[in-house]
C-alpha positions in Angstrom: 11.2 83.1 15.7 11.0 81.6 19.2 10.4 77.9 19.7 7.0 78.6 21.2 5.9 80.5 18.2 6.7 77.7 15.7 3.6 76.1 14.1 2.6 72.6 15.1 3.5 70.9 11.8 7.0 72.3 11.9 7.8 70.3 15.0 7.1 67.0 13.1 9.4 67.9 10.2 12.3 65.4 10.0 15.5 67.4 10.0 17.6 64.5 8.8 19.4 65.5 5.7 20.3 63.1 2.8 23.9 63.1 3.7 23.2 61.6 7.1 21.0 58.9 5.6 23.8 58.0 3.2 26.3 57.8 6.0 24.0 55.6 8.1 23.5 53.2 5.1 27.3 53.2 4.6 27.9 52.2 8.2 25.3 49.4 8.1 26.7 47.9 4.9 30.3 48.1 6.2 29.3 45.8 9.1 30.4 48.1 11.9 29.2 46.7 15.2 28.5 50.1 16.6 26.7 51.5 13.6 23.3 50.3 14.7 23.6 52.0 18.1 24.7 55.3 16.5 22.0 55.3 14.0 19.3 54.5 16.5 20.4 57.3 18.7 21.1 60.0 16.0 18.1 59.2 13.8 14.7 59.8 15.1 12.7 58.0 12.4 13.6 54.4 11.4 14.5 53.8 7.8 12.5 50.5 7.7 9.3 49.9 9.6 7.8 46.4 9.8 4.1 46.4 8.7 1.8 43.6 9.6 0.3 42.0 6.4 -3.4 42.4 5.9 -5.8 39.5 6.3 -7.3 39.2 2.9 -10.4 37.5 4.1 -11.1 40.1 6.7 -10.6 42.9 4.2 -13.1 41.2 1.9 -15.6 40.8 4.7 -15.3 44.4 5.8 -15.1 45.9 2.3 -17.6 44.1 0.0 -16.9 44.2 -3.7 -19.9 46.5 -4.3 -18.2 49.3 -2.4 -15.3 49.4 -5.0 -16.8 50.9 -8.1 -13.7 51.7 -10.0 -11.3 49.6 -12.2 -9.8 48.0 -9.0 -13.0 46.1 -8.5 -11.6 43.1 -10.4 -8.8 42.9 -7.8 -11.1 42.1 -5.0 -13.5 39.8 -6.9 -12.9 36.2 -7.8 -13.1 35.7 -11.6 -16.5 34.5 -12.7 -15.0 31.9 -15.1 -12.4 30.6 -12.7 -14.1 27.3 -12.0 -14.9 24.8 -14.7 -16.1 21.2 -14.6 -14.3 18.6 -16.7 -15.6 15.1 -17.4 -12.9 12.5 -17.4 -13.7 8.9 -18.4 -13.1 6.3 -15.7 -10.7 3.6 -16.6 -11.4 0.2 -15.2 -8.6 -2.2 -14.2 -10.7 -5.2 -15.1 -12.3 -6.2 -18.3 -15.7 -6.0 -16.6 -16.5 -3.5 -13.9 -17.8 -6.2 -11.5 -20.9 -4.3 -10.4 -23.9 -6.6 -10.0 -26.5 -6.2 -12.8 -29.5 -7.6 -11.1 -31.0 -8.3 -7.7 -30.9 -4.6 -6.6 -33.5 -2.1 -5.9 -33.4 1.5 -7.2 -31.6 2.8 -4.1 -28.9 0.1 -4.2 -28.4 0.6 -7.9 -27.9 4.3 -7.5 -25.3 3.6 -4.8 -23.2 1.3 -6.9 -23.3 3.5 -10.0 -20.6 5.6 -8.4 -18.1 2.8 -9.1 -18.7 3.1 -12.9 -19.5 6.7 -13.4 -16.9 9.1 -15.0 -14.9 11.4 -12.9 -16.1 15.0 -12.6 -13.0 17.2 -12.0 -13.2 20.7 -10.7 -10.6 22.7 -12.6 -9.4 26.2 -11.7 -8.3 28.1 -14.7 -6.3 30.7 -12.9 -4.7 28.6 -10.2 -1.3 28.9 -11.9 -1.4 32.6 -11.0 -1.7 31.8 -7.3 1.3 32.4 -5.1 0.6 29.2 -3.2 3.3 26.6 -3.3 2.9 23.6 -5.5 5.5 21.3 -7.2 4.2 22.6 -10.5 4.9 26.2 -9.5 8.4 25.5 -8.4 9.2 23.5 -11.6 7.7 26.3 -13.8 9.8 28.9 -12.0 13.0 26.9 -12.5 12.2 26.4 -16.1 11.7 30.1 -16.7 15.1 30.8 -15.2 16.9 28.6 -17.7 18.7 30.5 -20.3 18.5 33.9 -18.6 21.6 36.1 -18.7 23.4 36.5 -15.4 22.7 40.0 -14.0 25.9 41.7 -12.9 25.8 45.2 -11.5 28.6 47.7 -11.0 28.2 47.5 -7.2 28.6 43.7 -7.3 31.7 43.7 -9.5 35.1 43.1 -8.0 37.4 46.0 -7.3 40.3 44.4 -9.2 39.0 43.8 -12.8 42.5 42.8 -13.9 42.5 39.5 -11.9 42.8 36.3 -13.8 39.8 34.3 -14.7 41.0 31.4 -12.6 41.0 33.6 -9.5 37.6 34.9 -10.3 36.1 31.5 -10.1 37.8 30.5 -6.8 36.2 33.0 -4.4 32.5 33.9 -4.8 32.9 36.5 -2.1 34.6 38.8 -4.6 31.3 39.2 -6.3 29.4 40.3 -3.2 28.4 43.9 -2.8 30.8 46.2 -1.0 29.9 49.1 1.1 29.7 52.6 -0.4 32.8 53.7 1.6 34.9 51.2 -0.4 34.1 53.1 -3.6 36.4 56.2 -4.0 34.5 59.4 -4.7 37.5 61.7 -5.5 39.4 62.2 -8.7 42.0 59.8 -7.5 39.6 57.0 -8.3 41.0 57.0 -11.8 44.2 55.7 -10.5 42.6 52.3 -9.7 42.0 51.6 -13.4 44.5 51.7 -16.3 42.7 54.3 -18.3 45.1 54.0 -21.2 44.1 50.4 -21.9 40.4 50.9 -21.6 38.4 50.9 -24.8 36.3 53.9 -25.5 32.6 53.7 -25.0 30.5 53.4 -28.1 29.0 56.6 -29.4 25.2 57.0 -28.9 23.7 57.3 -32.4 21.2 60.1 -33.1 21.9 61.6 -29.7 21.8 65.2 -30.9 19.3 64.7 -33.7 15.9 66.1 -33.4 13.2 63.5 -33.2 9.4 63.5 -32.5 8.5 62.3 -29.0 6.3 59.6 -30.5 9.2 58.2 -32.5 11.4 58.2 -29.3 8.7 56.4 -27.4 8.3 53.8 -30.1 12.0 53.2 -30.3 12.4 52.9 -26.6 9.5 50.5 -26.4 11.2 48.3 -29.1 14.5 48.4 -27.1 12.7 47.4 -23.9 11.2 44.4 -25.6 14.6 43.0 -26.6 15.8 40.1 -24.4 12.8 40.7 -22.2 11.9 38.0 -19.6 8.7 36.1 -20.2 7.4 36.8 -16.7 7.6 39.9 -14.4 9.2 38.0 -11.5 11.3 35.6 -13.4 14.5 36.3 -11.4 12.6 35.7 -8.1 13.8 32.4 -6.6 11.6 29.4 -6.8 9.3 28.9 -3.7 10.6 26.7 -1.0 8.4 23.9 0.2 9.5 24.1 3.8 8.9 27.9 4.0 5.6 27.9 2.1 2.7 29.6 3.8 0.1 28.1 1.5 0.2 24.9 -0.3 -2.1 24.1 -3.2 -1.8 21.0 -5.3 -4.2 19.4 -7.8 -5.2 15.9 -6.5 -5.2 13.0 -8.9 -8.4 11.0 -9.5 -8.8 8.3 -6.9 -7.4 4.9 -7.7 -7.4 1.5 -6.1 -4.9 1.3 -3.3 -2.0 -1.1 -3.5 1.1 -1.6 -1.3 4.4 -3.0 -2.3 3.5 -6.0 -4.4 5.3 -9.4 -4.3 4.8 -12.2 -6.8 5.0 -15.7 -5.4 5.1 -18.6 -7.8 4.7 -22.2 -6.5 6.8 -24.4 -8.8 6.8 -27.9 -7.3 6.1 -29.9 -4.1 7.9 -33.2 -3.7 8.1 -35.7 -0.8 10.3 -38.7 -0.3 7.2 -40.9 -1.0 4.2 -40.1 -3.3 1.1 -41.9 -2.1 -1.7 -39.3 -1.9 -2.6 -35.8 -3.0 -1.3 -32.9 -0.8 -2.8 -29.4 -1.0 -1.1 -26.1 0.0 -2.2 -22.7 1.5 -0.2 -19.5 1.5 -0.8 -16.4 3.6 1.1 -13.5 5.1 1.4 -12.9 8.9 2.8 -9.9 10.8 4.3 -11.1 14.1 4.7 -7.7 15.5 1.1 -6.8 15.0 0.0 -10.4 15.7 -2.3 -10.2 12.7 -2.9 -12.1 9.5 -2.4 -9.5 6.8 -3.6 -11.3 3.7 -6.3 -13.7 2.7 -5.4 -17.3 1.9 -4.1 -18.5 -1.5 -4.8 -22.1 -2.3 -2.6 -24.1 -4.7 -2.5 -27.6 -6.0 0.9 -29.0 -7.3 -0.2 -32.7 -7.4 0.4 -34.8 -10.4 -2.4 -36.0 -12.7 -2.3 -39.5 -11.2 -2.7 -38.0 -7.7 -5.6 -35.8 -8.8 -7.2 -38.8 -10.3 -7.7 -40.3 -6.9 -10.4 -37.6 -6.2 -12.3 -38.0 -9.5 -15.4 -39.2 -7.6 -15.7 -35.9 -5.8 -14.3 -33.5 -8.3 -16.2 -31.8 -11.1 -14.4 -30.2 -14.0 -12.2 -27.6 -12.2 -12.6 -23.9 -13.0 -9.6 -22.3 -14.6 -9.4 -19.7 -11.7 -8.8 -22.6 -9.2 -5.8 -23.8 -11.1 -3.6 -20.8 -10.2 -0.1 -21.5 -8.9 1.1 -18.0 -8.6 -0.2 -15.1 -6.4 0.5 -11.4 -6.0 0.6 -10.2 -2.4 0.3 -6.6 -1.4 2.1 -5.1 1.7 1.2 -1.6 2.6 3.4 -1.5 5.8 6.6 -3.5 5.1 8.1 -4.9 8.3 10.9 -7.2 9.2 8.4 -9.2 11.1 6.3 -10.4 8.1 6.4 -14.2 7.4 5.0 -16.1 4.4 3.3 -19.1 6.1 2.8 -22.3 4.1 0.3 -24.9 5.4 -0.2 -28.3 3.9 -3.3 -30.5 4.1 -4.2 -34.0 3.0 -7.3 -36.1 2.6 -8.9 -37.2 5.8 -7.9 -40.7 6.9 -8.2 -42.9 9.9 -5.5 -42.0 12.5 -4.3 -38.9 14.1 -1.8 -36.4 12.5 1.3 -38.1 14.0 0.3 -41.5 12.7 -0.5 -40.1 9.2 2.8 -38.2 9.0 5.0 -41.1 10.2 5.6 -42.6 6.7 6.8 -39.3 5.4 9.3 -39.0 8.3 10.9 -42.4 8.2 10.7 -43.5 4.6 13.3 -42.3 2.0 13.2 -42.3 -1.7 16.4 -44.3 -1.9 14.7 -47.1 0.0 11.8 -47.5 -2.4 12.8 -51.0 -3.4 13.1 -52.1 0.1 9.8 -50.6 1.2 7.9 -51.5 -2.0 5.4 -53.6 -0.2 4.7 -51.0 2.5 4.3 -48.3 -0.1 1.8 -50.4 -2.1 -0.2 -50.9 1.1 -0.1 -47.2 1.8 -1.2 -46.3 -1.7 -4.1 -48.7 -1.6 -5.2 -47.3 1.8 -4.9 -43.7 0.5 -7.0 -44.6 -2.6 -9.7 -46.0 -0.4 -9.7 -42.9 1.8 -9.8 -40.6 -1.2 -12.8 -42.5 -2.6 -14.7 -42.4 0.6 -13.5 -39.2 2.4 -12.3 -37.1 -0.5 -14.4 -34.1 0.4 -12.8 -33.8 3.8 -9.3 -32.5 4.7 -7.0 -32.8 7.7 -4.0 -30.7 8.8 -0.7 -32.1 7.8 2.4 -29.8 8.0 3.5 -26.2 7.9 6.5 -23.9 7.6 7.3 -20.2 7.2 9.6 -18.0 5.2 11.0 -14.8 6.7 10.4 -12.3 3.9 12.6 -9.6 5.2 15.7 -11.8 5.1 14.8 -13.1 1.6 14.5 -9.6 0.3 17.7 -8.3 2.0 19.8 -11.2 1.0 18.6 -11.3 -2.6 21.5 -9.3 -3.8 24.2 -11.0 -1.9 26.7 -13.5 -3.3 26.0 -17.1 -3.9 27.8 -18.2 -0.7 24.4 -18.9 0.9 23.2 -20.9 -2.1 22.9 -24.7 -2.3 24.4 -26.8 -5.0 21.6 -26.1 -7.4 21.9 -22.3 -7.0 18.7 -22.0 -5.0 18.8 -20.5 -1.5 17.4 -22.0 1.6 14.8 -20.2 3.7 16.4 -17.3 5.6 15.2 -18.4 9.0 16.8 -21.9 8.6 20.1 -20.3 7.6 20.1 -18.2 10.7 19.3 -21.3 12.8 22.5 -22.9 11.5 24.7 -19.8 11.8 23.7 -18.7 15.3 22.2 -15.7 16.9 25.2 -13.5 16.4 24.3 -13.2 12.7 20.8 -12.0 13.2 20.2 -8.5 12.1 17.7 -6.1 13.4 16.0 -3.6 11.1 13.2 -1.2 11.5 10.3 -0.5 9.1 12.3 2.2 7.3 15.1 -0.3 6.4 12.6 -2.9 5.1 11.3 -2.7 1.5 9.7 -5.3 -0.7 9.8 -3.4 -3.9 13.3 -3.4 -5.3 14.9 -6.8 -4.6 16.3 -9.4 -7.1 14.1 -12.4 -7.8 15.0 -15.5 -5.8 14.2 -19.2 -6.1 13.8 -20.9 -2.8 13.8 -24.6 -1.9 11.9 -24.9 1.3 12.9 -28.2 3.0 12.1 -27.7 6.7 8.4 -28.5 7.3 7.0 -29.2 10.7 4.3 -31.7 11.6 1.1 -29.9 12.5 0.4 -30.3 16.2 -3.3 -31.3 16.7 -3.5 -29.1 19.9 -1.8 -26.1 18.4 -3.8 -25.0 15.3 -4.9 -21.5 16.4 -3.3 -18.3 15.2 -2.1 -17.6 18.7 0.1 -20.7 18.7 1.3 -19.9 15.2 2.5 -16.5 16.3 4.5 -18.1 19.1 6.2 -20.4 16.6 6.9 -17.5 14.2 8.5 -15.4 17.0 10.7 -18.4 17.8 11.9 -18.6 14.2 13.7 -15.3 14.7 15.3 -16.5 18.0 15.4 -20.3 17.8 14.6 -21.9 21.1 13.5 -25.2 22.6 10.0 -24.7 21.4 11.0 -25.3 17.7 13.3 -28.1 18.6 10.4 -30.1 19.9 8.6 -30.0 16.6 9.2 -33.1 14.4 10.3 -32.3 10.8 8.6 -33.7 7.7 10.9 -34.2 4.7 9.7 -32.3 1.7 10.9 -29.9 -1.0 8.8 -26.9 -2.0 10.2 -24.7 -4.7 8.9 -21.2 -5.0 9.9 -18.0 -6.8 9.7 -14.7 -4.9 10.1 -11.5 -6.9 8.6 -8.0 -7.2 5.4 -8.0 -9.1 5.4 -6.5 -12.6 3.6 -3.3 -13.3 0.9 -4.9 -15.5 1.0 -8.7 -15.2 -0.8 -10.7 -17.8 -3.4 -13.3 -16.9 -4.2 -11.8 -13.6 -7.4 -12.2 -11.5 -8.7 -9.7 -9.0 -9.7 -10.9 -5.5 -13.3 -11.1 -7.0 -11.9 -13.3 -9.8 -12.4 -10.6 -12.5 -9.9 -10.4 -15.4 -7.4 -7.7 -14.9 -6.2 -5.9 -18.0 -4.4 -7.1 -20.0 -5.8 -10.6 -20.2 -4.9 -12.0 -23.7 -6.1 -15.6 -23.4 -8.9 -16.6 -20.9 -7.7 -20.3 -21.2 -4.3 -19.6 -19.7 -3.4 -20.5 -16.1 -4.0 -17.3 -14.2 -2.2 -15.4 -11.4 -4.4 -14.4 -8.5 -4.3 -11.0 -6.7 -4.5 -11.7 -3.0 -6.5 -9.2 -1.0 -4.5 -7.5 1.7 -5.7 -7.0 5.3 -3.5 -4.0 6.3 -1.9 -4.1 9.7 -3.0 -0.5 10.2 -5.7 1.7 8.7 -5.2 2.9 5.1 -6.8 6.2 4.3 -7.8 5.7 0.7 -11.2 5.9 -1.0 -12.9 2.8 -2.3 -12.9 3.0 -6.1 -14.1 -0.5 -7.0 -17.1 -2.5 -6.0 -16.1 -5.0 -3.4 -18.6 -6.9 -1.3 -16.8 -9.8 0.4 -17.4 -11.5 3.7 -14.8 -13.6 5.5 -15.8 -16.3 8.1 -13.3 -17.8 10.5 -14.5 -20.7 12.7 -12.1 -20.6 15.7 -13.0 -23.5 17.9 -15.8 -26.0 18.8 -16.4 -27.5 22.2 -18.2 -30.8 22.4 -16.4 -32.1 25.4 -19.7 -32.3 27.5 -21.5 -34.4 24.8 -21.8 -38.1 25.5 -21.3 -40.8 23.0 -19.1 -41.1 19.9 -19.0 -37.5 18.9 -15.6 -37.2 17.3 -14.0 -36.4 14.0 -16.0 -33.1 13.9 -16.4 -31.1 10.7 -18.3 -27.8 10.4 -20.2 -27.1 7.3 -20.8 -23.5 6.4 -23.6 -22.4 4.1 -25.0 -19.0 3.1 -28.7 -19.3 3.2 -31.3 -17.0 1.7 -34.1 -18.8 3.6 -34.9 -21.8 5.8 -35.3 -24.3 3.0 -32.2 -26.4 2.3 -32.5 -25.6 -1.4 -31.9 -21.9 -0.7 -28.2 -22.2 -0.1 -26.6 -19.7 -2.4 -23.4 -20.6 -4.4 -21.4 -17.7 -3.1 -18.5 -19.5 -1.3 -15.2 -19.2 -3.2 -13.6 -22.5 -4.2 -10.1 -23.4 -3.1 -8.0 -25.3 -5.6 -8.8 -27.7 -8.5 -12.6 -27.3 -7.9 -15.5 -25.3 -9.0 -15.3 -21.5 -8.8 -18.1 -21.1 -6.3 -19.8 -23.6 -4.1 -22.9 -23.8 -1.9 -21.1 -25.4 1.1 -17.7 -25.7 2.5 -16.1 -27.8 5.4 -13.5 -27.2 8.0 -10.6 -29.6 8.3 -11.1 -32.5 10.6 -8.9 -33.3 13.6 -9.1 -37.0 14.2 -10.7 -38.1 17.5 -11.0 -34.6 18.9 -14.1 -33.4 20.7 -12.8 -29.8 21.1 -11.0 -29.0 17.9 -9.5 -25.7 16.9 -9.6 -24.4 13.3 -7.5 -22.2 11.1 -9.9 -22.3 8.1 -10.9 -19.2 6.2 -14.2 -19.0 4.2 -14.4 -16.3 1.6 -17.9 -15.4 0.5 -19.3 -13.1 -2.2 -22.2 -11.2 -0.6 -25.3 -10.5 -2.7 -26.0 -6.9 -3.6 -29.0 -6.8 -1.3 -29.0 -8.7 2.0 -32.4 -9.3 3.5 -33.6 -10.3 7.0 -33.8 -14.0 6.0 -30.1 -14.2 4.9 -28.0 -16.0 7.4 -25.0 -18.3 7.9 -25.9 -21.8 8.8 -23.3 -24.0 10.6 -23.9 -27.7 10.7 -21.6 -29.9 12.8 -21.0 -33.4 11.5 -19.5 -36.5 13.0 -17.4 -38.1 10.2 -17.0 -41.8 10.4 -13.5 -42.5 9.1 -13.8 -46.3 9.3 -16.5 -47.8 7.2 -19.0 -49.8 9.2 -22.2 -51.6 8.1 -25.2 -49.5 8.9 -23.1 -46.4 9.8 -23.5 -43.3 7.7 -20.4 -41.4 6.5 -21.5 -38.2 8.2 -24.0 -37.7 11.0 -25.3 -34.2 11.9 -24.7 -33.7 15.6 -25.3 -29.9 16.0 -26.7 -26.8 14.4 -26.2 -23.1 14.9 -26.6 -19.9 12.8 -25.9 -16.2 12.5 -28.5 -13.7 11.1 -26.6 -11.4 8.9 -28.6 -8.3 9.5 -29.2 -6.5 12.8 -31.2 -3.3 12.7 -30.4 -3.0 9.0 -26.6 -3.4 9.4 -24.4 -6.3 8.6 -23.3 -8.2 11.7 -19.6 -8.6 12.0 -17.1 -9.4 14.8 -16.6 -12.3 17.1 -19.5 -14.5 18.1 -19.9 -17.3 20.7 -22.8 -19.4 19.4 -24.7 -22.0 21.3 -25.1 -25.3 19.4 -28.5 -27.0 19.2 -28.8 -30.8 18.9 -32.1 -30.5 17.1 -32.5 -29.0 13.6 -33.5 -25.3 13.6 -37.2 -24.7 13.9 -39.3 -22.9 11.2 -38.7 -19.2 10.7 -35.4 -19.4 12.7 -33.4 -17.2 10.4 -34.6 -13.9 11.9 -33.8 -15.0 15.4 -30.4 -15.5 17.1 -29.6 -19.1 18.2 -29.7 -18.1 21.9 -33.4 -17.3 21.7 -35.6 -20.0 23.2 -38.1 -21.2 20.7 -41.1 -23.0 22.2 
């Protein structure tokens, strides 16, 4: 038959015979570099053809389930019972949930119920059948592969079966598959094996017996079930996380966010002379971010005799204000984080340098020689505590470089003092020199796994009256890492503060939340507590809020009375949270500091002696009511405090007033404010207006 007379379908018939296919596969398996070119030229149809995978969503959209009536319909439909809702009880960290019980309307109550309601979890029953990657899927696949027999095929066995077992374990390449050309096909293949030493194959029982087909099928089915894998694709390797096309993991219920937690215990504070009570403040600062990353922790280590000097002003202190240990949380550990310690004392007549002078020049060994001077100082301190006990003044400060403490916690005792307690890391570096300074990044800094350390902090600096702002503090902290003349100009105050720094335990006892709620477990409410200090993260933390927290922090920065005439000095700012214009409407929502009541109606900034333009570092922590109205506002009253008693002169004289309405267009007002100060008291109905509005 001529080529023109051949039918059309005959032209498309592949004339490649099976022998040519076997030869091509043999060449490809043998690794010949020219095999691919020969096969592509001699073979018209490729043996493997890459097919683009189908888009499952597009197939479902173009082929609705109703169009598939047969038994395959279940393959394109999602199971009707795949989703189920589970109710999981919510566990509270605190003994009480902390949600306000009264003072809320129906809308606010419905909003805060989300902090106490149980979790509703959406569970997928058939998610374990999904091919998506998840750690559970990978672990399950590895678990299934345990105990399986190693699959060894004839093609993968070594050509020399008589090799020793030691040689078999040395080279894994012997067990790789060889090419078909390596396997002899002629009768000479029997020469490779020692047929005389080979054992005979077992006889197949009942091979020639007649049996019913049903019995044969039953017997074969029973044999197939022996040593059968539990899953169809058990031998398939576990999915790789990096190569996963789809990832699917079950999220855990939201929980309160915590960073790396550090427990700081204040053990003792001792000076060369003891004449008056001294109060301490702890906080964390990040020099790189130039940000305060924690709220303040106030502690009181005074003896009972020193506390007795303030009995005229002090009520019975709440147990929550007697804490001497605190837990700080750090989400972003950095080698630039410092634990800043500030000391305050009762306001007295004289500037900071004059008040600090006795602590700088007098020594404990000279007590007998300076007995008369010390008695005079104690008598004056007692008088100031009786008259000015509600006011404070800045005294001294220091800082501990946390990264150095953590990194050197596991080193030898060569950096320890005679009592086995290490000095602050920054003071050690100051003695050693700049060549010992180490530089580490965020990845090399961790506050979670160091050995507890007891520090004796001895280097305190006198507080400079003109450098109280956070900007000045960050300059000093930066100089602590590279000591310069700026630190050398500061006068030291001799003191010894002992503190313990250690990783916080998982579930500490007697712990209070930032809202002063008891954290489980809390065995005895009369024990001295440990406070959790709220973190102000240096960067954003993307975590849901799972507990009710309604706090407001107020930071007075500075006050300028330089243009005012007369004796307007010793300025103190009183802060009040007002629910109306009447003085009796001040709410007790301001957190107490140390050795005082838990909440107060008013709080004062420290006083800088004879300064008309003081700067402040004070932090006021307020617990906001559940519902803030238009009349709620912060009232600031500026007082001139008379340090020296004079006949006919009041202790405190109001010299200015200003305020901030808390709501603006229904939203809480936050951010920096520059407020004008009025000499006259605020007019009636002032709370809904801003202080810059002229009221006729």
